[in-house]
C-alpha positions in Angstrom: 83.0 8.5 32.5 80.9 11.4 34.6 79.2 11.0 37.7 75.6 11.5 37.8 76.2 15.0 39.9 78.1 15.9 37.1 76.0 15.0 34.4 73.6 17.2 36.3 75.6 20.5 36.5 76.4 20.3 33.2 72.5 20.2 32.0 71.5 23.0 34.4 74.5 25.2 33.2 73.6 24.9 29.9 70.2 25.1 30.0 68.2 24.2 33.4 66.6 28.4 32.8 66.2 27.2 28.9 66.8 31.0 27.1 68.2 32.3 30.3 70.9 30.0 30.7 73.9 32.0 29.1 72.8 34.5 31.2 72.8 33.2 34.4 76.4 31.1 34.3 77.6 34.9 32.7 75.9 36.7 36.1 75.1 34.4 38.9 78.1 32.1 38.3 76.5 28.9 38.8 74.3 26.3 37.7 70.7 27.3 37.9 67.4 25.8 37.3 63.8 27.0 37.4 61.0 25.3 38.1 57.4 25.5 36.6 56.2 27.1 39.6 58.4 30.1 39.2 61.5 29.3 41.6 65.1 29.2 40.8 67.6 27.0 42.5 71.5 27.6 42.0 74.1 25.3 42.8 77.8 25.9 43.3 79.6 22.5 43.7 81.5 21.3 46.8 80.2 25.2 48.5 76.5 25.8 48.8 72.9 25.7 47.0 70.8 28.4 47.1 66.8 28.3 46.3 64.1 31.0 45.9 61.0 30.0 46.0 58.3 31.9 44.0 60.5 33.9 41.2 58.4 36.9 40.8 54.3 37.7 39.9 53.5 35.3 37.5 56.3 32.9 37.7 59.2 35.6 36.1 62.5 34.6 36.3 64.0 38.2 37.1 63.6 38.9 40.6 64.3 35.2 41.9 67.7 35.9 39.1 68.5 39.0 41.3 68.4 37.6 44.8 70.3 34.2 43.8 72.7 37.0 41.9 72.6 38.8 44.9 73.9 35.9 47.0 76.5 34.9 44.7 78.0 38.1 44.1 78.2 38.3 48.1 79.7 35.2 49.0 82.3 35.4 45.7 80.7 31.6 44.6 81.4 30.9 41.2 82.0 27.7 39.4 83.8 30.3 36.7 
């Protein structure tokens, strides 16, 4: 049986950003979770976590995801 953190990572990778989950996994390479207030967070297990407060005007997902994508690209961290 998987531990709670394993379940959480699997769940956020597959549906943590709703319709954008597939794009997040491909572009960012980590488990991401968006929030109602427009924030977004990502985690690479045993490495790091990144969060961005307001994802954009009106809670838009794009700019927050771009910020985290840049961080992931610069660090080279990916779960894949």
